[in-house]
C-alpha positions in Angstrom: -32.8 -52.6 -10.8 -32.0 -56.2 -10.3 -29.0 -58.0 -11.9 -29.8 -61.2 -13.8 -27.6 -63.9 -15.2 -28.9 -65.7 -18.2 -28.1 -68.6 -20.5 -29.5 -68.6 -24.0 -29.2 -70.4 -27.3 -28.8 -68.6 -30.6 -30.3 -69.7 -34.0 -27.3 -72.0 -34.8 -27.6 -73.7 -31.4 -24.6 -72.0 -29.8 -25.0 -71.5 -26.0 -24.5 -67.9 -24.9 -24.1 -66.7 -21.2 -24.4 -63.2 -20.0 -25.6 -60.7 -17.5 -28.2 -58.0 -17.7 -30.0 -55.4 -15.5 -33.7 -55.1 -15.5 -36.7 -54.7 -13.2 -38.1 -58.1 -14.0 -37.2 -61.4 -15.6 -39.7 -60.7 -18.3 -37.8 -57.7 -19.4 -34.6 -59.7 -19.7 -36.6 -62.4 -21.6 -38.0 -59.9 -24.0 -34.6 -58.3 -24.7 -33.1 -61.7 -25.5 -36.0 -62.5 -27.8 -35.4 -59.2 -29.7 -31.8 -60.3 -30.2 -33.0 -63.7 -31.6 -31.8 -65.6 -28.6 -33.8 -68.4 -27.0 -33.4 -68.1 -23.2 -33.0 -71.4 -21.3 -32.5 -69.9 -17.9 -32.6 -66.5 -16.2 -31.5 -66.2 -12.6 -31.2 -63.3 -10.2 -27.6 -62.7 -9.2 -27.9 -60.7 -6.0 -31.0 -62.2 -4.4 -33.0 -65.3 -4.2 -32.5 -67.9 -6.9 -35.4 -68.1 -9.3 -36.6 -71.1 -11.3 -35.2 -71.0 -14.8 -37.4 -69.9 -17.6 -38.5 -72.9 -19.6 -38.5 -72.4 -23.4 -41.7 -72.7 -25.2 -41.7 -76.0 -27.1 -43.1 -76.2 -30.5 -46.6 -77.6 -30.8 -46.2 -81.1 -32.0 -48.3 -82.0 -35.0 -48.8 -85.7 -35.6 -50.1 -87.5 -38.7 -51.0 -91.2 -38.6 -49.6 -93.5 -41.3 -52.9 -93.2 -43.2 -52.6 -89.4 -43.3 -55.3 -88.5 -40.8 -54.4 -86.0 -38.0 -54.4 -87.2 -34.4 -52.7 -87.5 -31.1 -49.1 -88.5 -30.9 -48.3 -92.0 -29.7 -47.2 -92.3 -26.0 -43.7 -93.3 -26.7 -41.0 -90.7 -26.3 -39.3 -91.4 -29.6 -41.8 -89.2 -31.5 -41.4 -86.3 -29.0 -37.6 -86.4 -29.1 -37.7 -86.5 -32.9 -40.1 -83.6 -33.0 -37.9 -81.5 -30.7 -34.8 -82.3 -32.7 -36.5 -80.7 -35.7 -36.7 -77.3 -34.1 -38.0 -74.2 -35.9 -34.5 -72.7 -35.6 -33.0 -75.6 -37.5 -35.7 -75.3 -40.2 -35.2 -71.6 -40.4 -31.4 -72.1 -40.9 -32.0 -74.7 -43.6 -34.5 -72.4 -45.3 -31.9 -69.5 -45.2 -29.4 -71.9 -46.8 -31.9 -72.8 -49.5 -32.5 -69.1 -50.1 -28.7 -68.5 -50.4 -28.4 -71.4 -52.9 -31.3 -70.0 -54.9 -29.8 -66.5 -54.9 -26.5 -68.0 -56.0 -28.2 -69.8 -58.9 -29.9 -66.6 -60.0 -26.6 -64.7 -59.9 -24.9 -67.4 -61.9 -27.7 -67.3 -64.6 -27.4 -63.5 -64.7 -23.7 -63.7 -65.2 -24.0 -66.3 -67.9 -26.5 -64.1 -69.8 -24.2 -61.1 -69.3 -21.3 -63.1 -70.9 -23.4 -64.2 -73.8 -24.7 -60.7 -74.4 -21.2 -59.2 -74.2 -19.8 -61.9 -76.6 -22.7 -61.1 -79.0 -21.9 -57.4 -78.8 -18.2 -58.0 -79.4 -19.0 -60.3 -82.4 -21.3 -57.7 -84.0 -18.8 -55.0 -83.4 -16.1 -57.1 -85.1 -18.4 -57.7 -88.0 -19.1 -54.0 -88.4 -15.4 -53.2 -88.2 -14.7 -55.9 -90.9 -17.3 -54.4 -93.2 -16.0 -50.8 -92.6 -12.5 -51.9 -93.4 -13.7 -53.6 -96.6 -15.5 -50.5 -97.6 -12.4 -48.4 -96.9 -10.3 -50.7 -99.1 -12.8 -50.6 -101.9 -12.9 -46.8 -101.6 -9.0 -46.6 -101.8 -9.0 -48.9 -104.8 -11.6 -46.7 -106.5 -9.5 -43.6 -105.8 -6.4 -45.3 -107.1 -8.2 -46.3 -110.3 -9.5 -42.7 -110.8 -5.9 -41.4 -110.4 -4.6 -43.9 -112.9 -7.2 -43.0 -115.5 -6.3 -39.3 -115.3 
């Protein structure tokens, strides 16, 4: 087995360096992909230096101002802008949106729970009030019957 040294980027854009043993660079590349890492270079440690693995760039979709699809303009501004909006960044933003949505759902659930609990306590209080009133009336009736005898 050969020893490889790699540099990779995680979902948040943090650079990670490490070493791994494998038969080929492809195996190291696949292991890193399974760990959700985006390899930027994989080199053999004890042997001949190998060209770094180039990351696959996202396919650039371009839309003209009138909304029709087409080729991107030749200036580099568009390419740099497209690369800055990487799929990892979008994935991270989507996960934040999901977390916010989940937080809103939990908040709504808690609000409904509080309302239901308050309603339950109010109804219980009303029932206790009626029962106490009935007990008072029953006591008065009993006292009246005793006084009549």
